[in-house]
VOPAGU-2260 file (C-alpha; in pm, 1 decimal, decimal comma):
REM VOPAGU-2260
SITE   aa  ch    i         X         Y         Z
SITE  MET   A    0   12815,2   -1227,6    6798,4
SITE  ASN   A    1   12679,0   -1563,1    6677,8
SITE  ASP   A    2   12789,8   -1876,2    6843,8
SITE  ARG   A    3   13004,2   -1973,6    6507,3
SITE  ARG   A    4   13370,5   -2023,7    6574,4
SITE  ALA   A    5   13455,3   -1838,6    6228,3
SITE  TRP   A    6   13287,5   -1653,8    5967,5
SITE  ALA   A    7   13447,2   -1526,9    5607,4
SITE  ALA   A    8   13339,9   -1347,2    5336,4
SITE  VAL   A    9   13557,2   -1275,4    5023,0
SITE  ALA   A   10   13502,0   -1042,1    4743,1
SITE  SER   A   11   13701,8    -938,5    4428,6
SITE  PHE   A   12   13645,3    -619,6    4231,7
SITE  PRO   A   13   13807,5    -413,6    3966,0
SITE  PRO   A   14   13977,4    -103,2    4057,0
SITE  HIS   A   15   13694,5     153,7    4017,9
SITE  PRO   A   16   13607,9     423,6    4276,3
SITE  ARG   A   17   13261,2     331,3    4327,6
SITE  ASN   A   18   13378,1     -22,4    4431,8
SITE  VAL   A   19   13490,8     114,2    4758,7
SITE  ARG   A   20   13143,2     181,7    4859,7
SITE  HIS   A   21   13056,8    -181,6    4754,5
SITE  ALA   A   22   13349,3    -285,7    4968,7
SITE  ARG   A   23   13199,1     -85,6    5242,2
SITE  ARG   A   24   12842,7    -235,7    5189,2
SITE  ILE   A   25   12979,9    -573,2    5185,7
SITE  THR   A   26   13152,3    -540,7    5514,9
SITE  ARG   A   27   12820,5    -373,8    5670,0
SITE  THR   A   28   12628,1    -653,1    5519,5
SITE  ALA   A   29   12855,4    -940,2    5666,2
SITE  LEU   A   30   12880,4    -779,9    6020,0
SITE  ALA   A   31   12511,0    -731,0    6039,8
SITE  ALA   A   32   12431,0   -1083,5    5924,6
SITE  TRP   A   33   12731,0   -1251,9    6162,8
SITE  GLY   A   34   12576,6   -1042,7    6443,8
SITE  ALA   A   35   12889,3    -830,8    6510,8
SITE  VAL   A   36   12722,4    -471,6    6444,5
SITE  GLU   A   37   12953,4    -331,7    6707,1
SITE  LEU   A   38   13253,4    -348,6    6476,0
SITE  VAL   A   39   13064,5    -184,1    6168,5
SITE  ASP   A   40   13183,2     159,1    6194,3
SITE  SER   A   41   13531,4      88,7    6238,6
SITE  ALA   A   42   13535,8    -169,3    5981,4
SITE  GLU   A   43   13362,5      19,0    5711,8
SITE  MET   A   44   13630,4     297,2    5810,7
SITE  VAL   A   45   13915,1      63,7    5785,7
SITE  VAL   A   46   13773,2    -121,2    5446,1
SITE  SER   A   47   13722,2     211,6    5285,1
SITE  GLU   A   48   14086,3     327,9    5360,4
SITE  LEU   A   49   14259,5      -0,1    5260,8
SITE  VAL   A   50   14056,2     -41,9    4958,3
SITE  THR   A   51   14100,4     313,7    4838,3
SITE  ASN   A   52   14488,8     268,6    4902,4
SITE  ALA   A   53   14473,7     -32,3    4682,0
SITE  MET   A   54   14300,9     139,4    4403,7
SITE  ARG   A   55   14492,8     445,2    4411,2
SITE  TYR   A   56   14873,9     293,2    4437,7
SITE  GLY   A   57   14826,0     -63,8    4348,5
SITE  SER   A   58   14729,2    -201,5    4061,3
SITE  GLY   A   59   14490,1    -470,0    3917,6
SITE  PRO   A   60   14185,7    -644,0    4071,1
SITE  VAL   A   61   14131,3    -566,1    4451,9
SITE  ASP   A   62   14031,5    -843,3    4670,9
SITE  LEU   A   63   13874,4    -801,3    5007,3
SITE  THR   A   64   13868,9   -1055,0    5269,9
SITE  LEU   A   65   13663,9   -1036,9    5603,1
SITE  ALA   A   66   13732,2   -1317,1    5857,8
SITE  LEU   A   67   13538,2   -1266,3    6198,9
SITE  THR   A   68   13646,3   -1495,7    6501,8
SITE  GLU   A   69   13563,5   -1514,5    6879,7
SITE  THR   A   70   13825,2   -1251,7    6921,6
SITE  GLY   A   71   13804,0    -986,0    6648,5
SITE  LEU   A   72   13783,1    -902,3    6256,8
SITE  ARG   A   73   14046,4    -960,0    6037,5
SITE  VAL   A   74   14019,5    -728,6    5706,8
SITE  SER   A   75   14286,4    -832,6    5438,4
SITE  VAL   A   76   14292,9    -622,4    5076,7
SITE  THR   A   77   14521,8    -784,2    4834,0
SITE  ASP   A   78   14627,0    -585,6    4497,3
SITE  GLU   A   79   14888,7    -661,2    4245,8
SITE  GLY   A   80   15090,7    -359,7    4311,9
SITE  THR   A   81   15443,8    -360,8    4419,9
SITE  SER   A   82   15439,4      12,5    4626,8
SITE  LEU   A   83   15424,3     -36,7    4974,7
SITE  PRO   A   84   15199,1     159,0    5215,3
SITE  ALA   A   85   15365,3     449,0    5388,4
SITE  ALA   A   86   15195,5     653,2    5658,9
SITE  ARG   A   87   15259,3    1011,7    5612,2
SITE  ASP   A   88   15214,9    1332,6    5817,7
SITE  ALA   A   89   14935,8    1512,1    5681,9
SITE  GLY   A   90   14917,3    1897,1    5710,7
SITE  ASP   A   91   14619,5    2065,8    5909,4
SITE  ASP   A   92   14455,5    2160,3    5555,0
SITE  ALA   A   93   14557,3    1851,5    5373,2
SITE  LEU   A   94   14249,3    1672,1    5200,8
SITE  GLY   A   95   14421,8    1325,1    5223,0
SITE  GLY   A   96   14712,7    1149,1    5373,4
SITE  ARG   A   97   14554,8    1022,1    5710,9
SITE  GLY   A   98   14455,8     670,2    5565,1
SITE  LEU   A   99   14679,2     464,8    5722,4
SITE  GLN   A  100   14709,3     683,8    6053,0
SITE  ILE   A  101   14338,1     585,2    6131,8
SITE  VAL   A  102   14373,3     201,9    6013,0
SITE  ARG   A  103   14653,7     241,9    6289,8
SITE  LEU   A  104   14427,7     399,6    6524,2
SITE  LEU   A  105   14119,1     159,1    6489,4
SITE  ALA   A  106   14315,6    -183,7    6449,4
SITE  GLU   A  107   14470,2    -394,5    6716,5
SITE  SER   A  108   14761,6    -458,7    6453,7
SITE  TRP   A  109   14857,1    -427,2    6082,2
SITE  ASP   A  110   15069,4    -567,6    5853,1
SITE  VAL   A  111   15181,8    -631,4    5504,7
SITE  VAL   A  112   15266,8    -960,9    5316,7
SITE  VAL   A  113   15440,9    -879,5    5017,3
SITE  ARG   A  114   15413,5   -1137,6    4734,1
SITE  LEU   A  115   15538,3   -1226,0    4393,7
SITE  THR   A  116   15200,0   -1078,8    4239,8
SITE  GLY   A  117   15150,3    -801,4    4474,3
SITE  LYS   A  118   15086,8    -766,2    4817,4
SITE  THR   A  119   14809,1    -805,4    5109,2
SITE  VAL   A  120   14737,6    -550,3    5351,0
SITE  THR   A  121   14586,0    -711,5    5658,8
SITE  CYS   A  122   14434,6    -537,1    5983,6
SITE  VAL   A  123   14270,2    -698,1    6298,9
SITE  LEU   A  124   13977,0    -510,3    6480,9
SITE  ALA   A  125   13946,4    -634,5    6835,5
SITE  LEU   A  126   13594,5    -765,5    6933,7
SITE  ASP   A  127   13690,7    -599,8    7255,7
SITE  PRO   A  128   13804,7    -219,4    7245,9
SITE  LYS   A  129   14020,6    -236,2    7560,4
SITE  ARG   A  130   14235,6    -469,2    7396,5
SITE  ALA   A  131   14248,3    -270,3    7088,1
SITE  ASP   A  132   14353,1      53,4    7283,5
SITE  ASP   A  133   14617,2    -121,8    7453,9
SITE  ALA   A  134   14749,4    -302,5    7133,7
SITE  ALA   A  135   14772,4      64,7    6961,9
SITE  ALA   A  136   14966,7     196,6    7289,4
SITE  ALA   A  137   15231,9     -87,0    7225,5
SITE  GLN   A  138   15256,9     -59,6    6851,9
SITE  GLY   A  139   15351,5     253,8    6895,5
SITE  GLY   A  140   15495,6     368,1    6543,0
SITE  LEU   A  141   15287,3     407,8    6211,1
SITE  ALA   A  142   15499,4     107,8    6059,8
SITE  PRO   A  143   15334,3    -231,9    5975,7
SITE  ALA   A  144   15524,5    -524,8    6000,4
SITE  ILE   A  145   15644,5    -632,0    5643,6
SITE  THR   A  146   15670,0    -992,4    5546,3
SITE  LEU   A  147   15804,2   -1108,0    5213,0
SITE  SER   A  148   15656,5   -1426,3    5065,2
SITE  SER   A  149   15793,2   -1628,3    4803,1
SITE  GLU   A  150   15433,3   -1821,9    4715,3
SITE  ALA   A  151   15386,6   -1770,2    4337,7
SITE  GLY   A  152   14987,6   -1757,1    4364,6
SITE  ALA   A  153   14973,9   -1616,2    4741,0
């Protein structure tokens, strides 16, 4: 990683399926520019899942925020929907239903902040894969921490 203390990128786009591809490209480009290519595969997968969920189950525009620090990448996806993410057990032949399980396996942590105008789902990918494995084992279940926010614009 570069010697900078932190990097950030923010993108906002309408909820159209083609924008999942744009979100992955933004992620890949930002991480390459920041010298954190070791996170690209995991970050693209997490961004793809979270942005897809925001478009499928949320409403309004989707905001993607990437923030890279010395310890990891924070990925946040915001939409105006009120439904909370819920991991489900997908059958062996199911075409979907594994997205949040994938996020849970790849991320060091993940949570949901409920706002007056929607929600933000955030996860953290550790730069040190060993730390991520230990955190995933400690986290155990599929449920994220859920926080309610009374901030009007947040």
